[in-house]
C-alpha positions in Angstrom: -1.4 56.1 -11.6 -1.9 52.9 -9.8 1.1 50.6 -11.0 -0.8 47.2 -10.9 -3.7 48.7 -13.2 -1.0 50.2 -15.4 0.6 46.7 -16.0 -3.0 45.3 -16.5 -3.7 47.9 -19.0 -0.6 47.4 -20.8 -1.2 43.4 -21.1 -4.5 44.3 -22.6 -2.7 46.5 -25.2 -0.2 43.7 -26.0 -3.0 41.2 -26.3 -5.4 43.5 -28.2 -3.0 44.9 -30.5 -4.0 48.4 -30.4 -4.9 51.0 -27.6 -8.6 51.4 -29.0 -9.1 47.8 -28.8 -7.7 47.8 -25.4 -9.8 50.5 -24.3 -12.9 48.8 -25.3 -11.9 45.7 -23.2 -10.7 47.7 -20.2 -13.8 50.3 -20.4 -11.4 53.2 -20.6 -10.9 55.9 -23.2 -8.0 55.6 -25.6 -6.3 58.5 -24.1 -6.4 57.0 -20.7 -4.8 53.7 -22.0 -2.1 55.7 -23.6 -1.6 57.3 -20.3 -1.3 54.1 -18.5 1.4 53.0 -20.7 3.3 56.2 -20.8 3.2 56.2 -17.2 4.9 52.7 -17.2 7.4 53.8 -19.7 8.5 56.9 -17.6 8.8 54.6 -14.7 11.0 52.2 -16.6 12.9 54.8 -18.6 12.5 53.0 -21.9 9.8 52.5 -24.4 7.5 49.4 -24.4 5.6 49.8 -27.4 6.9 50.8 -30.6 4.4 53.2 -32.2 3.9 54.2 -36.0 1.0 55.5 -38.0 0.0 52.2 -39.2 0.9 49.7 -36.5 2.4 49.1 -32.9 4.5 46.4 -31.6 6.4 45.5 -28.4 9.8 46.3 -28.1 12.4 43.9 -27.0 12.1 45.3 -23.4 8.4 45.2 -23.8 8.3 41.6 -24.4 10.2 40.7 -21.5 8.3 43.4 -19.2 4.9 41.6 -20.7 6.0 38.2 -19.3 6.9 39.6 -16.0 3.6 41.6 -15.8 1.7 38.5 -16.4 3.3 36.7 -13.7 2.9 39.3 -11.3 -0.8 39.6 -12.2 -1.4 36.0 -12.1 0.3 36.1 -8.5 -2.0 38.9 -7.4 -5.2 37.2 -8.6 -4.1 33.9 -6.8 -3.6 35.7 -3.6 -6.8 37.7 -3.8 -8.6 34.2 -4.7 -6.9 32.6 -1.6 -8.1 35.4 0.8 -11.6 35.2 -0.5 -11.8 31.4 -0.3 -10.4 31.4 3.2 -13.3 33.5 4.1 -15.8 31.8 1.7 -18.7 29.7 2.7 -17.3 26.0 2.9 -19.4 24.1 0.2 -19.1 20.8 -1.6 -18.3 17.1 -0.7 -15.4 16.4 1.6 -13.6 13.0 1.3 -12.0 11.8 4.6 -10.2 8.4 5.2 -9.5 6.9 8.9 -8.9 3.6 10.5 -12.1 1.5 11.2 -12.1 1.7 15.1 -10.6 5.3 15.2 -12.9 6.3 12.4 -16.0 4.9 14.2 -15.2 5.9 17.7 -13.5 9.5 17.1 -13.7 10.6 13.7 -17.6 10.0 13.3 -18.5 12.3 16.1 -16.0 15.0 14.7 -17.9 14.7 11.3 -21.2 15.1 13.0 -20.4 18.2 14.6 -18.6 19.2 11.2 -21.8 18.9 9.3 -23.8 20.7 11.9 -21.4 23.7 11.5 -21.3 23.7 7.7 -24.6 22.6 6.2 -23.5 23.1 2.8 -20.7 20.3 2.8 -21.3 16.7 2.5 -18.9 14.2 3.9 -17.7 11.0 2.4 -16.1 9.0 5.4 -14.1 6.0 4.2 -13.1 3.6 6.8 -10.2 1.3 6.1 -7.2 -0.1 8.0 -5.0 0.2 5.1 -3.0 3.2 4.0 -4.6 4.9 1.4 -3.2 6.9 -1.5 -4.8 10.4 -1.2 -4.0 11.7 -4.8 -4.9 8.4 -6.4 -8.3 7.9 -4.4 -9.4 11.4 -4.2 -9.2 11.8 -0.4 -8.6 15.2 1.0 -7.8 14.3 4.5 -6.7 11.1 6.3 -5.9 10.3 9.9 -2.6 8.3 10.2 -1.0 6.4 13.1 2.5 5.8 13.6 5.8 7.5 12.2 5.1 8.8 8.9 7.3 8.6 6.0 8.5 11.4 3.9 5.4 11.4 1.4 5.2 14.9 0.5 2.0 15.4 2.2 1.3 18.2 4.8 1.0 16.4 8.4 -0.8 18.2 11.1 0.2 16.5 14.6 -2.6 15.4 16.8 -2.6 14.4 20.4 -1.1 11.0 20.5 -3.0 7.8 21.7 -1.8 5.0 24.1 -2.4 1.3 24.1 -3.8 -0.1 27.2 -3.9 -4.1 28.1 -7.4 -5.1 29.0 -9.7 -8.1 29.4 -13.3 -8.9 30.4 -14.2 -9.7 33.9 -15.5 -13.1 33.0 -12.0 -13.8 31.4 -10.2 -12.7 34.4 -12.4 -15.0 36.7 -11.5 -17.9 34.9 -7.9 -17.4 34.1 -6.7 -15.0 36.7 -5.3 -11.3 36.5 -1.9 -10.7 35.2 0.1 -8.3 37.4 3.2 -8.1 35.3 4.0 -7.8 31.5 5.9 -11.5 32.0 2.7 -12.8 33.4 1.1 -12.4 29.8 3.0 -15.4 28.7 0.4 -17.6 30.6 -2.5 -15.8 28.8 -4.5 -16.1 25.7 -3.6 -12.9 24.1 -5.4 -11.4 21.2 -3.4 -10.4 18.2 -3.4 -7.8 15.7 -2.3 -9.1 12.4 -0.5 -6.1 11.2 1.4 -5.4 14.4 5.3 -5.1 14.0 5.9 -7.8 15.2 2.4 -8.8 16.2 3.7 -11.4 18.8 5.9 -9.0 20.9 4.0 -6.3 22.9 6.0 -3.2 23.9 6.0 -1.3 27.2 8.1 1.6 28.2 11.5 1.0 29.5 11.0 -2.7 29.0 12.3 -5.3 26.4 9.5 -6.5 24.0 7.3 -9.0 25.8 6.5 -12.1 24.0 2.6 -13.1 23.8 0.7 -15.6 21.9 -3.0 -16.6 21.4 -5.4 -18.6 19.2 -7.0 -15.4 17.6 -5.5 -13.0 15.2 -7.4 -10.2 13.4 -6.6 -7.4 11.3 -9.0 -5.0 12.4 -9.4 -3.3 16.0 -13.2 -3.5 15.9 -12.8 -7.4 15.7 -10.3 -7.4 18.6 -12.7 -5.4 20.8 -15.5 -7.5 20.1 -13.3 -10.8 21.0 -11.9 -9.3 24.3 -15.6 -8.3 25.5 -16.5 -12.1 24.9 -13.9 -13.2 26.9 -11.7 -14.8 24.2 -8.5 -13.2 25.9 -6.3 -10.2 26.9 -5.8 -7.5 24.4 -3.6 -4.5 23.7 -6.0 -2.0 22.5 -6.0 2.1 21.8 -7.3 4.1 24.6 -10.0 5.5 22.4 -11.4 2.0 21.6 -12.0 0.9 25.1 -12.7 3.9 27.2 -16.4 3.4 27.1 -16.0 -0.3 28.0 -13.9 0.3 31.0 -16.2 3.2 32.0 -19.2 0.8 31.9 -17.4 -2.2 33.4 -17.4 -4.2 30.5 -13.6 -4.4 30.4 -11.0 -4.1 33.1 -7.7 -2.3 32.4 -4.7 -4.3 33.4 -1.1 -3.3 34.2 -2.2 0.1 35.0 1.0 1.3 36.5 3.1 0.3 33.3 2.9 2.7 30.3 3.2 2.0 26.6 4.9 3.9 24.0 2.9 7.1 22.6 1.3 6.3 19.4 1.6 9.3 17.2 -1.4 10.4 15.3 -1.6 13.0 12.5 -4.1 14.4 10.0 -2.5 14.6 6.6 -3.6 16.1 3.4 -2.2 16.8 0.0 0.5 19.6 -0.4 -1.7 21.9 -2.3 -0.8 25.6 -3.0 -4.4 26.5 -1.6 -6.6 24.7 0.5 -10.5 24.8 -0.1 -12.6 26.1 2.5 -14.4 23.1 3.3 -10.9 21.3 3.9 -9.6 24.4 5.9 -12.6 24.2 8.3 -12.3 20.5 8.8 -8.5 20.9 9.6 -9.2 23.7 12.0 -11.9 21.7 13.9 -9.8 18.5 14.1 -7.1 20.5 15.5 -9.3 22.3 17.9 -10.7 19.0 19.1 -8.0 16.3 18.7 -4.7 18.8 18.9 
């Protein structure tokens, strides 16, 4: 006899209190139920149920074995559910968080393609430059920049970003072109309020370069708008300025000097099982941005 089936029948007998009651639940004859229990007892070499003419009860071994059976059966059911879910149709609402500039420039096109692929999923994209608490705010996936603390989240590394120094042609025509990082001290630099520190720009292989300026913002989109308008020189992510560089609205400066890689990861809660909608989103993000 199938061992798992026999364990399930034994658990039903223990729950129902009799072979006949368990037989009705399982859709088997009382004789077949008894055969399953007897097969287990033969395997184990001990009696699991003490049977008399008036009543039946679990033996001490039977009680311990019942607990183990329930655990095994629950694990099997979980494994089967997970397998079904991995191959099931993604459905429901997916909540995703990203920084404003990155979310607008990179994540929104990713979500657009995801929605086309999975028409039964709705996406709630929340753009904010603060670090969100996934569990508290019901966020299922979030894009994070920088080194990640040990938060208990599952992190999937994506392709790192790089910052680039840039300015508008009008600004450069009025104030000249900085040729070295040291030249930035003579320019109006646009500063990100939450930079650490905001008045020190880091370049690969060089000590931090002191910069200063009259415009400070806590949002990459605001800095991008300011640099387009000729307010100064900015240090912005490559994904933020790529279209403006290509269109000639901005000029990349210090092109022969690199900045340190800016790590990027997609994080989600360390749940035992991922929903199909989240798994497909993670897979698409890794495919496009990994």
